[in-house]
Residue, then its C-alpha position, 0 to 999 in steps of 0.5 A: x744122387x740129387x742134382x747137386x751130387x751129380x754136378x759135383x761127381x762131373x765137376x771131379x770126373x772131368x778135372x781128373x780127366x782133363x789133366x791128362x794130356x791130350x784125354x779128351x781129345x785121343x776119346x772122342x776127337x774127330x776132325x772130321x766131325x768137326x769139320x761138318x759141325x763147324x761148316x754146318x754152323x756156319x756163323x755170321x760176322x760179329x756174332x757171340x757164342x757160347x760153348x755149353x760144355x766146353x771142357x778143354x775148348x774142343x769146339x770153342x778153339x776152332x770157332x774163336x780162330x775161324x771167326x775172328x770177328x766174334x766172340x766166344x765163350x766157352x762154359x763148364x763147371x771143370x774149374x780146373x780145367x778152364x784154368x788150363x782153356x784160359x791160358x791156351x788162349x792167351x798163348x794162342x793169342x785169341x783175345x775174342x775166347x773166354x772162358x767161365x765156371x758155374x755151378x751147373x744150373x743157372x747160366x751167369x747171362x743176361x737175356x737174349x745176349x748169344x747168337x749162338x748156343x753150341x755143346x757137343x757131347x755134354x748134356x748126358x751130364x745135366x741133371x735137370x734137363x729141363x732147365x738146361x734147356x730154360x736157361x738156353x732159350x732166356x740166354x739165346x736171342x729169337x732167331x739163334x741158333x742152337x746146336x746140340x751134339x750128344x750120344x744117343x741109344x741104339x734103336x734096339x736098346x729098350x733097356x737103356x744098357x747104354x746109359x747102365x755102361x756110361x755110369x759104370x765110370x761114375x763120373x755124373x752121367x745122366x742119360x741119353x736122349x733119342x731124337x724124338x726127346x730132344x725135338x720135345x724138349x726143344x718144342x717146348x722151350x720156343x725151339x724148332x729143329x731146321x737141320x739134324x745129321x748122324x754120326x757115330x762115336x767109338x771109344x776104348x774105356x776101362x771099364x772092363x771088369x764092371x762090363x764083363x759082370x753084367x754082360x751075359x746078363x743082356x741082350x746079345x742084340x744090343x750087345x752086338x749093336x753097338x760093337x763092343x769088344x774087349x781088347x787087351x783089358x780095353x772095352x771098345x764100344x760105338x755109339x751113334x751120335x745126334x746132330x740137331x739144329x734148332x732155331x729160338x722162335 
C-alpha cells in the first residue's frame, strides 16, 4: 500500500472503532498508566500542548482538565471521531480543549508553537515516520518536550511477528519501533532522550481465525513471550510498551 492508502485505511478503521461506545477505552484504557504519564509530563501552567493521534482524546481530556490554564489541541485523521470529541469537550465546558483534523502528513500549525507534543498508541500507524518526526520538531518550541508511548516488539521477536499480528486487523498498522529506533529517529530531528519507563498492555481482538492460520509456523518461544491465549474465540496478547520523553535541542 502507498502512503495515502494506509492513511485512508487507518482513518476508516478508527472511525468505525471509536463509533462503538467506550471501545478503545475498554481495549487500551489503563488508569494506572495514564496517571504515570500525567505525572511524568509535569506540564507547566499556560502551556500549549498537542496530542498527536488523539483518537477519543484519552490523553487530551485529562490533560485539559488538570491544566485549565493551558491550551490543548487534539490532532487526528479520524474526522467523525473528532466531531464526537468536540461535543464531549463542549458538554464538559472545557474551553481550553480543541480538536483538529488533518491529512495525516503535514500538521496544520505554524513553526515553534507548542510547548509539548504527546502521543499514545498512535505512531505505529504513521506511514512516513520520518516526515512525522520532522513535523513534530517543526511545531515544537526549542526546549519543548515530546512524549511517546507506543508498543514495541519483544526482544526475541526477530521476525517481527507482532507486526504481522497487528496487520491482521487491516487498520493501517505499519510497524512497532524499538527503543533504539525511536532514539535514532529522534536524534535526527534535534531531540534528546531525558526520561524512559516501560509498561505493558494486554488486550483481546477478533483476529483469532487469522492468528490460528499461522500460529503453528511461529516459534513457540516468540508466541510465549507475548503470552498469547485464545479464550472463547478471542485472542489475547500482551505487548511491551515504550514510554519516552525527549526534549528538543
